N, C-alpha and C positions, 0 to 999 in steps of 0.2 A: 423648681430650679434651686440650685445649690451653688454656692460660692466655690470657685475652683480651688482656693486655698483649704477650704474644709473638705473638699473631696479628696485633695492630695494628702491631707493629714490622715484621713480614714485609710487610703491606700497605703501610706507609709506605716501606719500602726498595723496593718495587715501584714505587710512585708517583714516588719520586725517580729510579729507573733510567729509567722511561718518559719521564719530563719531560726527562731528559738525552739520551734516544734512545740509551741504552746497552743494546743488545741483549744481550751477554754477560752483564751484571750481571742484567737481568731473568730470563733463562733459568736462572741458577743458583738463582733462587728458587722454580722450578716443579718439581713432583712428575713424574715420568715419564708419570703418567696425566693431567696437566693438561687441564682442560676450559675453553676461554675462550669465552664467549658474548656476543654483542653484538645484541640483539634489533633495535635500530633499523636495523642494517645486514644483519640476517638472516645473520650469520655464526656459526659454530660450528666451533672448532678442537680436535681431541682429539690429545694426545700432544705430545712436544717438537719434531718435525719440522713439524708442521702449525702450532703456535704461533709457531715462529720465522718462518715464512713469512707468516703473518697479521700479526705485529708488523712485519716489514719493509715490507709493503704499507701498514700503517697509518702507519708514520712517513714513508713516501714521500707520502702523501696529506695528512699533517698535520705537516710538519717542524719546527713550532714548538709542538707539543703540550705541554701544561703542566697538571698536576693538583695540587690542594692538597685534602687531606683535612681537613675542618673538625670532623669528630666521628665516633663509632662507638659500636657496641653489639655485644656477643658473649654467646654462651651456652656457650662451651667447643667447640663443634663448628662453629659458623659465626659469621661476622663481617659485619655491615653498616657500610658508611662512606658517609659523604655529604660532598659538598664542591663544588668548582667547577673545571672543565675550560675551558681557553683553547686555542684552535687556528684555524689558519687552513687552508682547504682549498685545495689546489693541484692542478693537473693536471685531467684531464677524467674521472676515475674515476666521477663522478657524472652524466656525460652533457652537461654544458654548463659553459661557463668561469665560475667564481666570481668575487665582486667583489673578492677580495683582502683584505678586512676580517677582522680576527681575531674570531672568535665567543667568547662566554663563556656558558657553560651551567652549570646545577645538574646533577650526577650523584649517582647511588646505585650502589654497587658491593658485591655480595654475594660473599663469599669462602668457600671450603671448604678444608680443610686435611687433610693426609695425611703421616704420617712426619715431622713437624716442616716441611713445606714446603706452598707454595701448591698445591692440587689442583683448585681451580675458582675462576673469576672471571666473574661476569655483571655486565656494564657497561651501565647504563642511562642514558639521557638522552633529551631529546626532539628527535627527528629534524626536526620542523617548525620548531623554533626554530633549529636549526643552519642549516637551509636559508634561514630568513628573515633571519638575520645575514649569511649568505654570499652573498644575491642569487640563490638558486636556487630554482626551482618545486619545492615538496615533491611534487607529483604527478608531475612528471617525473623526480625522484629515485627515488621509489618505484617508478615503472615500470621505472627501470633496475635497481633493486636486486631488485625482486620481479616479474620479467616475467610470470610465470604467475598472480599473484595477482589477483583481481577487484578493480578499482579504482573502477568506476562505482557510485554509491550506488543503493541499493534505495529506491524511491518507497514511502512509507507507504500502506496500503491503507485 
């Protein structure tokens, strides 16, 4: 069990490190078993090496990423934070050229902790809203991110 204030201090330090694109500072906050999940992108990184690679790719795709944590709730074992992420998609990672506008999205982040470090982060946001603000087709982005998923709607019987 960990004090909620300590958990939030770690989450806030990670938000600041990521907003500065400071990979070494972010990595210092992670437990060796760190699990980072971003359901909207279908990504899951386990361990320090995978997390470092995923964060480098994220910073390349969103070089002006900035997140502000507006609130939190914790129970000694986990912490939930909510706030706003601002980011501009660059490159063609999502299969089409974005419009270059900066998106602003509400986010929810669930954290787990182990040995006084962040051991888990589940970063939740609305992919459709990111696509809409970035001038991308949500269907095309989902097809790129989840090529084996069924994307055609099933008609009601």
